[in-house]
N, C-alpha and C positions, 0 to 999 in steps of 0.2 A: 102556633105563631104566638108571639108572646102578646100581651094585650093589657098587661100591667098597666095602672095608671101611674105618673109621678108628679108631684106639685113643687120641685126641686129644679133651681137654677144652675147649672152647671159654673161656676166662677172659680179656675184653676190657674194663677197668676200666681208664679215665681217671682220674687225679685231676688237679681242676682248682682254682686258686684263682679267690676271684670274684672282679670287680674293676669297674672302669667299664667300660662299652661301648666298640665301636672305633669308628672312622669310616663313615660312611654308606656304603654300597653303591652303584658308578653302575649307570645305567640296564640294560635290557636280556641280563641273564642270566636262561639257560633253566635252572630248578632242576625235576627228574623221578626217579623212580622210580633206584634200582642208582646215584644220586652218592654219590662216597664226600666224608664227612664227617669234619672236626678239629675239636677244640674251643680250641686254639692257633693262628695263623697260622705262629708259631715250630717247633711239632711234625706232625708228617705223618704220626707213626708213633706209637703206635696209632691206628686209625680206624674209623668206623661207616659206615653205606650208610643212605639211603634208602630206606623202604618203598613209601610213599601220598605223591600229595600235592592237596591240594584246598581248599577251603573247610569250616570249620563251620555249625553254626545262629547262630550271632553276626555270622556273614560274616567272622572271622579268616581267614587266608590261612595254611595247615596244613600241615606237613610232620612224616613219624611216623617213628619209629626203634626199636629198642631199648632200654630203661630200664639195662642192665646197664652201659652205656658208660661211663656216670659214676658218680662216688660222693663225696655229700657229705652229712654227715648234719642239716648245717644249711640245706639245703634237698630233699631228698627227700623225696618221697610229699605234695607240697604245691602251689598256684598259686605258679609264680613270676610276679608281674607287673613287674620292674623287669629291664631289660635288661643281667643279671651274668653271662650266659650264653653268649656270644655263639658262633654257627655257622657253619663256614668251607664252601666247596667243598675238598676238599681239593688238587686241579688246576689250582685257582685262588685261593689264599689271598688273596692284594695286592687281589684284588677287595673285599675288607673283609669281614662277614659277611652270609651269605645267612639270616640268622633266629639266634633267640633262644629259647633252652629256657625251656620255659615250665611243665613237669611232666617228671619222671621217676622211677619209679620204682627205690628201693634195691635192690643186688642182697640183701640182708640174708643178711649169712654164704653165699651160695650162688654159687658161681664161674660160675652163667651164668644168675643173677638169680631173680625171685620166679617161682614156678611157673606163675601163669595172670595174671599183671598186669606182664609186663615189656616193658613200653612208655615210650616217648618222647617230648612235642608239641613242635616247635617252632614257634613263629610267625614266618614267615617275612616277610620288610621286603619295603616297597609295590616296590621297586623291580626286584623281579626277575617273570620272565614264567614262571606255571604251566604245564608240562606233562605231558601221561598216557601219552606217548610218552618210556621207555626206550631205555637202547644196543637193548635186546631183545624187551624187554616195553609191550605195549601194553595199562593198564589201563581196563576199560569201563565202569565202577562199582565198587558196593563188592557183592559176593556175597549173594546170601541165598539161604535151605534153607528153604522151605515144610515144617513136619512132622519139620524135625529137633531135632535134642537140644538143650535151650538150654543158653548156656555158662554152664558155676560163678556167672560175675558178673555175670547178668543179672539183674535187676529182674522183678517177675511183672506181666502176661505178656508173654513174649519176643518182641522183633521178630522178623521173619525173619531179620535182618541181623546178629543174635546168636545165630543156630543153627548147630549143627557138621556140620563134613561125616561123613558115617557111610566108614567102612573098607572096603578090598575093590575097588571102582570107579570111586572117585574118584581124579584125581589132577592133581599140583601141578606148575605150570611155574615155578621161579625162575630169576635172576640174581644172578649175582655175578663175581668176579673171572677165575674161570677157562669164562666164557662164561653159554650156559645151559641147567638140565637139566632133565628131568622126572621123576616118578616116584609109584608108586601111592602112597595115605594107606595106610599100614599099623598104625597104632596112635592112637590118639585118648586122650590121657588127661588130662581135665580141658580140653580146647580146644586143647592142646597136640600138633598131629602131628607126627609120623614118619614118612617117609617115606626112600627111596631117591636123591631131586633132592640132588645134593653141595651144600656150602657149604665156606668154610676164613674161617679166624681173618684177621674184616674185614669181612665180610661180615653181621655182624651188624645187626640193622633193617633189610636187603635186601628185597627183594620175590618175594610168592609170588602167582600167580595160579593159579585156577581153571581145568584144559583140561576149556572146554567139549565136550561129545560131539559127537564128529562136523567140531568145528573143527581148521584144521590145528596138529600138532606140530611144533616146530623143527626144522630139518633144512637142512643143505644148500642144497637146491634152494628154501627161501623165504628166504635169508640168516640161520637160525635164527632168524627172528622167532616169535613168538605174540602175543597177543592173547586177554584173558578176565579176571573180575570179580577185585577184590583179593581176597586170600585168608587175608594173611598176613603174617608177618615172620619174617627170618630171626631164630633163637632161639640154637643151638648144636651143637656136636660132642662125641658120648657115647661111653661104651663100650657100648649096646645097641644090636640087630641092627634094623631098619637108624640108621645113628648120626645121621643128620639131624633136626634138631629146629624145629619153625616153630611161633610164637605164634598162632594163630588168628585173622583180624580179627573174628570174632565174640566173643573173649573183650575186646580191644580195646575195640571199641565198647559192648559191656555195663558196662562198669568205666567207662566215660566218661559212659555216662547215668547211671547209679547216683550217682557223685562229682557229677553235674551235679543233678541230683535235692537232694542232700543239702547242696551249697554256695550258699549267699545270693551271688547276681548270677551264676552258673553258672562253667563253667570251659572254659578251651582247649579247644577238640578234639570237644566235644560235639556232635554232630548229625552227624560227619565223613562227606563225599559227593568221592570221587576226583575232578579237573578235568574236565570235558572239554573243554580245550583241547588244541589236537595238540600 
């Protein structure tokens, strides 16, 4: 378990200008958890990270990241139906957009984004291939916690996928720039998990999975690989102990369902399911 202290505050906000969509992507790119993304082909930094890839109830191909990665008052906290905010693979911007931002929650003045709703929904272009396998983490679906405390964002009654992990016995396994880490959920405030599992600036939006009891933890013997249901995305590094925060998948899924019910025609990402593609 990583117990390293850090006194940095994560503040990853990209200022972007709305413009026409870029050229269509070519075929064949695999999009997966822990892929680093940028919002302009001419800027490789700052960047964010994909937390999960799958489809929604409307058949849209979706990637999830952190909302605080973007700031634009004209587009925040609303559905974006036009292709005005392209997203690129940081390692291969020449490919063209892998998708377009359809929703993000504005940071609302906070350096680490809205407390319970810090997420972004990206619609992926048809030419890319969805994958559940990241560099270190294999996502095996969406975490369900029968009997758990409901997310504060959840409509009533809450679904099992909108319920939160308890502290003490549950572990998160996360993937980012420094590899793969795991740590116990030591605090849960409104569906924001605090864990010793490490992240860095730029890992915002990156993947966290639940360690299924009895399954292998990442180690040198297994190539630092792990698998489990998607449990959340990287949010912040704070001054608290442990310093690493993660927005629960329950908070994201619950808010999507609530917004979908309140929005004529529905919202991108509602009913999100992690892809089963390898």
